[in-house]
C-alpha positions as CSV (number, residue, x, y, z in Angstrom):
1,M,0.0,0.0,0.0
2,A,3.0,2.2,0.2
3,A,2.9,2.6,-3.6
4,A,-0.6,3.9,-3.4
5,R,0.4,6.3,-0.7
6,A,3.3,7.5,-2.8
7,S,1.1,8.1,-5.8
8,I,-0.9,10.7,-3.8
9,I,2.1,13.1,-3.8
10,G,3.0,12.5,-7.4
11,L,5.8,10.0,-7.2
12,M,4.3,7.6,-9.7
13,E,3.1,7.9,-13.2
14,P,-0.7,8.1,-13.5
15,A,-0.9,4.9,-15.5
16,H,0.4,2.9,-12.5
17,E,-1.4,4.6,-9.7
18,L,-4.7,2.8,-9.9
19,C,-3.1,-0.6,-10.5
20,S,-1.2,-0.2,-7.2
21,L,-4.5,-0.3,-5.3
22,G,-5.3,-3.9,-6.4
23,R,-8.8,-5.2,-6.9
24,P,-11.7,-3.2,-5.4
25,L,-13.5,-4.7,-2.4
26,A,-16.8,-3.3,-3.6
27,V,-18.1,-1.5,-6.7
28,G,-20.9,1.0,-6.7
29,R,-22.6,3.5,-9.0
30,T,-20.5,6.5,-7.8
31,A,-17.3,4.9,-6.4
32,E,-15.1,1.9,-5.8
33,I,-13.9,0.7,-2.4
34,F,-10.3,-0.4,-2.0
35,R,-8.3,-1.7,1.0
36,W,-6.0,0.9,2.4
37,E,-3.6,0.6,5.4
38,D,-4.0,0.5,9.2
39,G,-7.5,-1.1,9.1
40,R,-8.9,1.6,6.7
41,V,-10.5,1.6,3.3
42,L,-10.4,4.1,0.4
43,K,-13.7,5.2,-1.2
44,L,-12.5,6.3,-4.7
45,F,-15.0,8.2,-6.7
46,R,-15.5,7.6,-10.4
47,R,-14.0,10.1,-12.8
48,E,-17.2,12.0,-13.4
49,W,-17.3,13.0,-9.7
50,N,-15.1,15.9,-9.0
51,E,-13.1,17.0,-5.9
52,G,-16.1,19.0,-4.7
53,A,-18.2,15.8,-4.3
54,A,-15.5,14.1,-2.2
55,C,-15.1,17.3,-0.1
56,I,-18.9,17.5,0.6
57,E,-19.2,13.8,1.5
58,A,-16.2,14.1,3.9
59,Q,-17.7,17.1,5.6
60,K,-21.0,15.4,6.1
61,A,-19.5,12.1,7.2
62,R,-17.3,13.8,9.8
63,A,-20.3,15.8,11.1
64,V,-22.6,12.7,11.6
65,Y,-19.7,10.7,13.2
66,A,-19.0,13.6,15.6
67,A,-22.7,13.7,16.5
68,G,-22.4,10.1,17.7
69,L,-24.4,8.5,14.9
70,P,-23.5,4.9,13.9
71,A,-21.2,5.9,11.0
72,P,-17.6,5.1,10.1
73,A,-14.8,7.3,11.3
74,V,-13.4,9.6,8.5
75,Y,-9.7,10.2,7.8
76,E,-8.0,12.1,5.0
77,R,-9.1,13.0,1.5
78,V,-6.8,11.8,-1.3
79,Q,-6.3,12.1,-5.0
80,I,-5.0,9.2,-7.1
81,A,-4.5,10.1,-10.8
82,D,-7.5,12.1,-11.8
83,R,-9.8,10.6,-9.2
84,F,-10.7,11.8,-5.7
85,G,-11.3,9.7,-2.6
86,I,-11.9,9.6,1.1
87,V,-10.2,7.2,3.6
88,Y,-12.6,5.7,6.1
89,E,-12.5,3.3,9.0
90,E,-13.0,-0.2,7.6
91,I,-16.3,-1.6,8.7
92,R,-16.2,-5.3,9.1
93,G,-19.5,-7.1,8.9
94,R,-22.3,-8.0,6.5
95,S,-24.9,-5.7,5.0
96,L,-28.5,-6.5,5.8
97,V,-28.9,-7.7,2.2
98,E,-26.1,-10.2,2.7
99,V,-27.6,-11.3,6.0
100,L,-31.0,-11.9,4.4
101,R,-29.5,-13.9,1.5
102,I,-28.0,-16.3,4.0
103,R,-30.8,-16.2,6.5
104,P,-34.0,-15.1,4.8
105,W,-36.1,-16.0,7.9
106,R,-34.6,-12.9,9.6
107,I,-36.7,-10.5,7.7
108,G,-38.5,-9.4,10.8
109,S,-35.2,-8.7,12.6
110,A,-33.9,-6.8,9.6
111,A,-37.0,-4.7,9.5
112,R,-36.7,-3.9,13.2
113,I,-33.0,-2.8,12.7
114,L,-33.9,-0.5,9.8
115,A,-36.8,1.1,11.7
116,D,-34.9,1.6,15.0
117,L,-31.8,2.9,13.2
118,Q,-33.8,5.4,11.2
119,L,-35.8,6.6,14.2
120,Q,-32.4,7.1,15.9
121,L,-31.1,9.2,13.0
122,H,-34.3,11.3,13.0
123,Q,-33.9,12.4,16.6
124,V,-30.6,14.2,15.8
125,R,-30.3,17.8,14.5
126,L,-27.3,18.9,12.5
127,A,-27.5,22.5,11.3
128,T,-24.5,22.1,9.0
129,L,-26.3,19.7,6.7
130,P,-28.0,21.2,3.6
131,P,-31.8,21.5,3.4
132,L,-33.6,18.5,2.0
133,R,-36.4,20.6,0.5
134,E,-33.9,22.4,-1.8
135,R,-32.4,19.1,-2.9
136,L,-35.8,17.6,-3.8
137,A,-36.9,20.8,-5.6
138,Q,-33.8,20.7,-7.8
139,A,-34.3,17.0,-8.6
140,I,-37.9,17.6,-9.6
141,Q,-36.9,20.6,-11.8
142,R,-34.6,18.4,-13.8
143,A,-36.5,15.1,-13.7
144,P,-37.3,13.8,-17.3
145,G,-40.7,12.5,-18.1
146,L,-42.7,14.9,-15.9
147,S,-45.4,16.9,-17.7
148,H,-45.4,20.7,-17.0
149,G,-48.5,20.2,-14.9
150,D,-47.1,17.3,-12.9
151,R,-43.9,19.2,-12.3
152,H,-45.7,22.3,-11.1
153,A,-48.0,20.3,-8.9
154,L,-45.1,18.5,-7.2
155,L,-43.2,21.7,-6.6
156,I,-46.3,23.3,-5.1
157,T,-46.9,20.3,-2.9
158,L,-43.3,20.3,-1.7
159,A,-43.5,24.0,-0.8
160,R,-46.5,23.4,1.4
161,L,-45.0,20.5,3.3
162,P,-43.2,21.0,6.6
163,E,-39.5,21.9,6.4
164,G,-38.1,19.8,9.3
165,N,-34.6,19.8,10.7
166,S,-33.9,16.1,11.4
167,V,-30.9,14.3,10.0
168,C,-32.0,12.5,6.8
169,H,-29.7,10.0,5.3
170,G,-31.1,10.2,1.8
171,D,-30.2,6.7,0.7
172,F,-31.1,4.6,3.7
173,H,-31.7,1.0,2.6
174,P,-30.4,-2.5,3.5
175,L,-27.3,-2.4,1.4
176,N,-26.1,0.7,3.4
177,V,-26.7,-0.9,6.8
178,F,-23.9,-3.2,8.1
179,L,-24.1,-5.5,11.1
180,T,-20.8,-5.4,13.0
181,E,-19.4,-6.4,16.4
182,R,-20.2,-2.9,17.7
183,G,-23.7,-3.0,16.3
184,P,-25.4,-1.7,13.1
185,V,-23.4,0.9,11.2
186,V,-24.8,3.1,8.4
187,L,-22.6,3.9,5.3
188,D,-22.7,6.3,2.4
189,W,-23.6,9.7,3.8
190,I,-23.1,11.7,0.6
191,D,-26.9,12.5,0.3
192,A,-27.4,13.5,4.0
193,T,-29.5,16.5,4.5
194,Q,-31.7,18.1,7.2
195,G,-35.4,17.9,6.7
196,T,-38.6,16.2,7.7
197,P,-38.3,12.5,8.7
198,W,-41.3,11.5,6.4
199,A,-39.3,12.4,3.3
200,D,-36.5,10.2,4.4
201,V,-38.9,7.3,5.2
202,A,-40.6,7.8,1.8
203,R,-37.3,7.5,0.1
204,T,-36.4,4.3,2.0
205,S,-39.9,2.9,1.3
206,L,-39.4,3.6,-2.4
207,L,-36.0,2.0,-2.5
208,I,-37.1,-1.2,-0.7
209,R,-40.2,-1.9,-2.8
210,G,-39.5,-0.2,-6.1
211,A,-35.8,-0.2,-7.0
212,A,-35.2,-2.1,-10.2
213,L,-33.7,-5.5,-9.8
214,P,-30.6,-6.4,-11.9
215,A,-31.4,-8.6,-14.9
216,D,-29.4,-11.5,-13.5
217,T,-31.1,-11.6,-10.1
218,P,-31.7,-15.2,-9.1
219,R,-35.3,-16.2,-8.3
220,P,-36.7,-12.7,-8.8
221,R,-40.2,-13.6,-7.7
222,V,-38.9,-14.8,-4.3
223,V,-36.8,-11.6,-4.0
224,Q,-39.9,-9.5,-4.7
225,L,-41.9,-11.4,-2.2
226,M,-39.2,-10.8,0.5
227,R,-39.1,-7.2,-0.5
228,R,-42.8,-6.7,0.1
229,L,-42.6,-8.4,3.4
230,L,-39.6,-6.4,4.5
231,H,-41.2,-3.2,3.3
232,R,-44.5,-3.8,5.1
233,T,-42.8,-4.8,8.4
234,Y,-40.3,-1.9,8.3
235,L,-43.1,0.7,7.8
236,R,-45.3,-0.8,10.5
237,L,-42.4,-0.7,13.0
238,Y,-41.3,2.8,12.1
239,F,-44.9,4.1,12.2
240,A,-45.3,2.6,15.6
241,G,-42.5,4.9,16.8
242,R,-43.6,7.9,14.8
243,P,-47.2,7.8,13.6
244,P,-47.7,9.7,10.3
245,D,-50.3,12.1,9.2
246,P,-51.9,10.2,6.3
247,D,-52.2,13.2,3.9
248,E,-48.7,14.3,4.6
249,W,-47.3,10.8,4.1
250,Q,-49.1,10.5,0.7
251,A,-47.7,13.9,-0.4
252,W,-44.1,13.0,0.6
253,Q,-44.4,9.7,-1.4
254,A,-45.4,11.7,-4.5
255,V,-42.6,14.3,-4.1
256,V,-39.9,11.7,-3.5
257,A,-41.0,9.5,-6.4
258,G,-41.0,12.6,-8.7
259,A,-37.5,13.5,-7.5
260,R,-36.2,10.0,-8.0
261,L,-37.0,10.3,-11.7
262,A,-34.0,12.7,-12.0
263,E,-31.7,9.7,-11.3
264,Q,-32.9,8.1,-14.5
265,V,-32.6,4.5,-13.2
266,P,-33.4,2.1,-16.1
267,G,-36.7,0.2,-15.5
268,E,-38.1,2.6,-12.9
269,Q,-39.6,5.5,-14.9
270,A,-43.1,4.2,-15.4
271,G,-43.5,3.1,-11.8
272,L,-42.2,6.4,-10.5
273,L,-44.5,8.4,-12.7
274,S,-47.4,6.3,-11.5
275,M,-46.5,6.8,-7.9
276,A,-46.0,10.5,-8.2
277,R,-49.3,11.1,-10.0
278,A,-51.2,8.8,-7.6
279,G,-49.8,10.7,-4.6
280,L,-51.0,13.9,-6.2
281,G,-54.5,12.4,-6.6
282,R,-54.2,12.4,-10.4
């Protein structure tokens, strides 16, 4: 790993820098995870993500960790070739998705972990986080597939909903929750904001039940059945701790579905449009 460290200060040619990291431990849409040194890992953003994205995530991750939330410790920011990254504490454990693949009968336990963790996050206030309302409005503005009328209705609905100042993870789902020796830990805080808890729950609800499955998913019908059960149990447990206003909950579901369209995830557009319009009563 010394070679990788040396590359940061320009002692290696760019063509060799990435090779020195070895094979990634995990690959995601925005970044790859590599083993670093001293029990740490490097989250290396893809080339289309600039230094500003790494800086913003590092600031958010440090803030939530300092607030005592179950998140990884954050170390330095680095640059390797033309890519930017953040060095984190290595979290040893399994994601809730991995746990459920091995022990599918633990759906109830997984739903309890999700609900309890999210209720814990929503009790915390962090004024340094950006406002969720602004993020959702920007997403709706650029979301393809929305008619002028639907876009206007979603923005008006969003403006009328409560602001809120709770910590909202923004991408809270079973792949981002790891079970470790010290308890559950939540990863990937790049989308963290401050806002109303219902928007964050609506986002989690959408991701659990509606995110498109990869084409090579084994036994997709069984996976969908497990998703529905996990989703139903998670919402019931969360609502038991924080009962929703039905009209407000419906409105947040519409707004979050409309904002999700901006991500242009293949296979999701029709379902998101239907959810958004149903939440608007159309």
